[in-house]
N, C-alpha and C positions, 0 to 999 in steps of 0.2 A: 504493500500500500504506500510505502514511503517513496517508491520509485518515481511517482508521477511528477512531483515538484522538481526533483533533481533532473529528470529527463527533459523537462521543459527548459530549464536553464541551460543544460548542456547543449541541447539541440539548437537553441537560439543563438548561443554564443558561437556555435560552429558556423552559423551563417555570417556572423560578424567577422569571424576569422577568414571566411572565404570571400570577403570583399563586398558583402551585401550593402554595407553602409555607403560605398562609393558608386554602386549601381543605381539606376533609376528605381524608385520604390514602386510597390504594387499600386500605390495611389496615383502614380504618374501615367499609367496606361489607361487609355480611354475605355470605359466599360462597354461590354457587349451585352448580349441577352443573358440575364442571370438565370441559371438553371434551377434556382429555387431551393437551395439547401435550407432546411428549417431549424436545425439544431447545432450544426457544427459552427464553432466560433472561430476556428483557426483555418478554415478552408472555405473558399467560394469557387464556383465553377461558372464560366461565362462562355457562351457560344459566339464566336466571331466568324468572319468570312473566311472559311477554309481551315479553321482550327478552334480548339477549345482552350481557354486560358484558365489555369489553376492558380489562384492567388492564395498563398499560404502565409499565415502570420502565427508566430508563437511567442509566448511570454518569456521574459527574462528579468529576473530580479537582481538588484545590485548585491554585492557581497555582504552588505550589512542586513540584508533581508528587508530593505525598505522599499524604495520606489520600484514599481513594475513597469517595464516598457515593452514594446512589441517590435520585433524584427520581421522582415518580409522576404519572401522568395517567390519567383514567378516561373511557372512551367508551361510551355506551349505544347499542346498535344495535337499533332497534325496527322491526318490520315497518311499511311504509308504509300497507298496507291494514288495519291494526289500530287500536285506540284509542291515545290518548296513553298512554305508559307511566306507571304509578304508581310513583314513585321514592321510596325512603326518604331521610331527611335526609342520610345520608352521601353520597348521589349528587346532592344538590341543585345542585352546581356542575359536574357531569359534562357533557361535550359529548354532545349527543343527535344521532344521525344516523338518519334514516328510510331503511330499506332495502327493496328494492334501490335503490341510487343509479343515476340515469340519466345524470348529467352530472358528470364528474370532472376536476379540475385537479391537476397535479403539477409540481413543480420538480426532479424526479430521474428520470433515464432508467431506473433499475431498476424504478420503479413501472410504467412502460410495459411492461416485460417481464413483471411479475406479471400485469398485465391481459391482455397478449397470450396468455399461457399459459392463461388462463381464457376466451379468446375474448370478451373484454370491452373491447378497446382502442378499439372504435368509440364508446365512451362518453366518450372524452377530448375536452374542449373547450378545454383550455389545457395546454401543456407548456413545458419550459424553453426550447426553441428548435429549431435545425436539426441538433443533434448526435446525433440518434437513429440507431441502427443499423438500425432498422425502416424500410424504404423507404416503406411505406404511410403511416406516421405522418409521416415527413419530407415526403413529397409533399403531405400534407394541410396541413402547416404552410406550405409554399411557396405553396400555393393560397389560403391565408387561411381555410381551414375550421377550423383549430385555432389558437388564439392563442398568442403567445410571452410568457411571463412572466419568463424568465430562469432559468438553471440555478442550483441551490443553491450550487455552488462558485464561481460568478462574481459574483453580485449578489443582493440581496434581491428578492423577487418584485415584479413590477409590479402594484400593486393596482388601477390603472385598468383594465388588461386583465382582471384577475380579476373585477372587478365587472361588466364588460361581458360576460364569458363566462357568468356566472350558474351556477357549478357547485353541485351538491348538496353536494359535499365537496371541500375542498382538502387534498390530502396534502402536507404540508410537511416538508422537511428543511432543516437549516441547516449551513453549513460555515464561517461567520464570525460571531463574537460580535457584530459590528456590525449584523448582520441581526436580532438578537433582538427589538427593539421592534416589528418589523413583524408578528410573529405576534399580539401583543396588539392592534395597530391593526387587523389584518384581522378579528379577532373583534369588535372594537368597531364595525366597519363592517357587521356582520351576516353575515360569511362563516363557514361551518362549517369549522373547521380541525382536522385530525387530524395531530398530529406523529407521525412513524413512525421507528422505530429498527432496521429490519432490517439495515442496513449495519453497525450497531454490535455485532451479536451476536458473541460470541467463537468460535462454531463455524460451519462452513459449513452444516451441517444446520439449525442454529438460525436462520440467515438465511433459508433456503429455507422453513422452516416458517411464516414470516409469510404465506405464500400463503393460509393458512387465514383470516386476517383479511380479506384481499382477497376471498376466497370469500363470507364473510358480507356484506361491503359490497355485492357485486354480485349477491347472490342465487344464487351458484353454489357454495354450501357443499359439496355432495356432490362436485362436480367437483374442488374444491380438495383435499378429503380424498383422493380417488383419485389425484390427481396427486402429492401429497406421499408417500403410501404407496408408490407406484411408485418415486419417487426414493430413498426410504429403503431399499427392498428392493434396488435396484440397487447402492447404496453398500455395503450389507452384503455382497452377493455379491462385489463387487470387492475389498473389504478382506479377505474370507476367502481368496480366491484368491491375493492378494499375500502374505498372512501365511504361506502354505505354502511360500514361496520364501525363499532367503537374502536378507538385506538388501543393497542395492547402495549404495555411497557416492555421494552426490549433492550438488551445489551449486545454489543459486538466487541468482545475483548478476549484476548487469549493470553495465557501465561507466558512470560518472557524470561523466566529465571529469577530466583530470589523472590523479592516481593514486588516485582515489576510486571506490568500488564501492557500489552499493545492494544489500544482501543480505537475503533473507528468513530470519529467525532464530526466529520464534515465531508464535503465533496461528493463525487458521483457515487462512491461506495455507500455513504450514509443515506443518499437518496433512495437506494433500494429499500432501506428500512421504512422510511416515511411513505414511499409510494406503495408499499405493501401493507400499509395500515398499522405500522408500528410507531411507537413514540420512543425515540432514542434517548435513554436516560443519561447519556453522556454527550448529547449534542452540543457543539460549539458553533460560534458564528462563522459564516463562510469568509475565507480569507485566501486570496490567490497566492499569497506569499507563504502559506503554510501547507504542510502535508495533510492528507485526509485522515491520518492516524496520529496519535500521540502516545508516548510512553508514560503511563501513570503508575502511581504507587498503590499498594494494597489499601492504604488508608483512603485513597480517593475512590476506589472501587466499592469498598464496604458500605458507604452510606446509601448506595442505590441498589446493591445486590439483592436486598430482600424484597425489592419491588419488581424484579425482572421475571416476567412470565415466559419469555422466550429468550434464550441466550445462545448467540453464535460464539462458541467458546473454543472451537478447534480450528487449527490452521496448519498449513504445511511448514510454517516457520516457528511454530511454538516450541517452547522448552517443556519437557515433561513436568507436570505439576508435582510439588512435594507433598501436597495434601489436597483434600477437597473442602477444606474448612471455609473458604470464602464463598464458593458457589453453593455450598450446602445450605446457605441462608436463603436461597432464592426459590420461589415457586417453580421455576424452570427445572431446577435440580430435582425437586420432590415429585414433579409431574412428568419427568422424563421428556422434557422439551429442550434438550441441549442438542446443538447442531455444530457440524464442522463444514468448512467449504472445500473439503477434500474428496468430494464425490467423484470427480474425474481426475484421478492422478495415477501415475505409473511410477512408483518409487524405484523400481528396478532400473529405469532409464532416466530418472530424475526429470520426468515430464509432468507438467501441471497445466491442465487445460484451462484453469482459472486465469492464467496469463496468456491464453491463446484464443480459443474459440469463444470464451466468455465475453471477450471484448467486442466480438462481432455480433453475438446473439444475446443482447441484454434482455430480450423477451423471455428466453429460457431461464436466465438468472432471476429475473423478477418473479416469474412463475414459482420458482423454488421458495423465494422469500414469502410470497403470499401463502403458499402451502404450509410453510412453517408457522406462520402467524395465524392464518385462518384456514385450517386444513380442509374444510368443506368446500372452499371456493375453487380448488384445483384438484382434478381427479387424475392427472398424469403423474408418472413417477418423478421423484427427485432426480436432478441431473448433477448440479454442482454442490448443493447442500446435501447432507445426510445426517440422520439422527445418530448420536454417538453415546456410548455407555458412560456412566459417571466415572470420572477419573481417568478416562482413556483419551478422548477428544481428537482422534485422528480418523 
């Protein structure tokens, strides 16, 4: 949960390092026909004569955690079978991608999920490594049919493998400022690099709406539109059903060793609780400069534990609890309404679909939260959440 804010800062600073401050900004380019993205804050798509323009903006906070600014990047998506796009001066430094792309490299597992939902994952020629929840992709990596360039949260991409893979486009995310110069170097070596910020969106529907960019990239624009419209409609239906019920007091906090707990207090993750009909007992004010979770002491958890009727207490990052003394005070513990978000994990391969397909399918995630809080409103099985025994939580 803590990755979102840091990813946003890292990715945005990467754009600064690549000269985005000296290039014409996204605001300098004359607008085209807006394709009507409804939730994404850091992406707009516009149809121009002969191409689609993607305007991307991502937040970056100063090192003191104070002022938040936005940096921009422009990507021109032009049909491969058409003429070279005639670009105005404001787009002279934009990244140009000829679509549909046939060969794709990515250093983030969520990109694999976007492509998988569009039935375009067979175009992957390089991915982060063996940590994919998708068996077909992981098997192809093991067999050597797909290269390994390193995951964004572990290391900068291996440019030798990227060059050997010859992708039409490299979808690049950063999670460490030390990786910043690699984006500039990749472009200097002739790679077409598109930095993406889906994970940094402040709302879960905003994250999922980036599927429309992947639709344009792969020539599956109509399929992407249908997919997202279905996701949005399902979310609206679930929220409406949950809103008709009284709110249920909930906690989302997992043990982090000693007397520390990691609690979800704001952001897109916390929105799942409220949209599912829960009242987050540890809700904090929204703040773009802060992470969606905070590390709290047992003393901060205890005053609300006895009110929690539902508790999301398990997580793939949790430390084994030393006892059940804290959670035993809650009705959630006594009534067996403890849950973990590890419903789709593969510990053997260190693969967690919570960070992969869950980003693309928030309708599935929200359905789980509604089922946990109001069980009679959802009759489908859990996907990402699962009930857990007392004291186990995985």
